[in-house]
C-alpha positions in Angstrom: 14.9 4.6 -29.9 16.5 2.6 -27.0 16.3 -1.1 -26.8 15.3 -2.7 -23.5 17.1 -5.9 -22.8 16.1 -8.6 -20.3 17.5 -8.2 -16.8 20.7 -10.0 -16.2 20.2 -13.5 -14.8 21.9 -14.8 -11.7 24.2 -17.7 -12.2 24.4 -20.4 -9.4 28.2 -20.2 -9.4 28.3 -16.5 -9.0 30.1 -15.3 -5.8 27.5 -12.4 -5.5 24.2 -12.7 -3.8 21.1 -13.2 -5.9 18.8 -10.2 -6.3 16.1 -10.1 -3.7 12.5 -9.9 -4.9 10.5 -7.6 -2.6 7.5 -9.3 -1.0 4.1 -8.0 -1.9 2.2 -6.7 1.1 -1.5 -7.1 0.9 -3.7 -4.5 2.8 -7.4 -3.9 2.7 -9.8 -1.2 3.8 -10.3 -1.4 7.6 -7.1 -3.4 8.4 -5.3 -2.5 11.6 -1.6 -1.7 10.9 1.5 -0.8 12.7 4.0 1.7 11.1 7.6 2.2 12.3 7.2 6.0 12.2 3.5 6.7 13.0 2.5 3.8 15.3 -0.8 2.0 15.3 -3.5 2.9 12.8 -6.4 1.8 10.6 -6.5 1.9 6.8 -9.3 4.3 5.8 -8.5 4.7 2.1 -7.1 2.7 -0.8 -5.6 4.1 -4.0 -5.6 1.3 -6.5 -2.7 -0.6 -5.0 -0.3 2.4 -5.2 -1.0 4.0 -1.8 -2.9 3.6 1.4 -4.5 6.4 3.5 -4.0 5.4 7.2 -5.6 7.0 10.2 -3.2 7.1 13.1 -5.5 8.9 15.6 -3.8 12.2 15.8 -3.1 12.4 12.0 -3.7 10.7 8.7 -0.8 9.7 6.5 -0.6 8.5 2.8 1.7 5.5 2.7 2.9 4.6 -0.8 3.8 1.2 -2.1 5.9 -0.9 -1.3 4.7 0.1 2.2 8.1 0.0 3.9 7.8 0.0 7.7 4.1 -1.0 7.7 2.9 -4.3 8.9 -0.6 -5.8 9.2 -1.7 -6.7 12.7 
C-alpha cells in the first residue's frame, strides 16, 4: 500500500515560480467556439465535463478536457 502525501507547498521566499493552476473553461451545448487546429465550430454534444463534441462544418471532433486551444466566442 502506498501513502499519498499532500502536494508540496510553495514558499514565498522560493526562487522558483509558483505552480500555475489551470483555468477551468466552461462550455455549454450550442456555444460557438474557435479552435486553434479546426477553426470555428458549434458544440453539439457534452460528455459530463470530460469532453465536447464540436461540429466544425466539414467534420466533427471530440475535444477532451482541459480544452486546450479552444475558446468560447
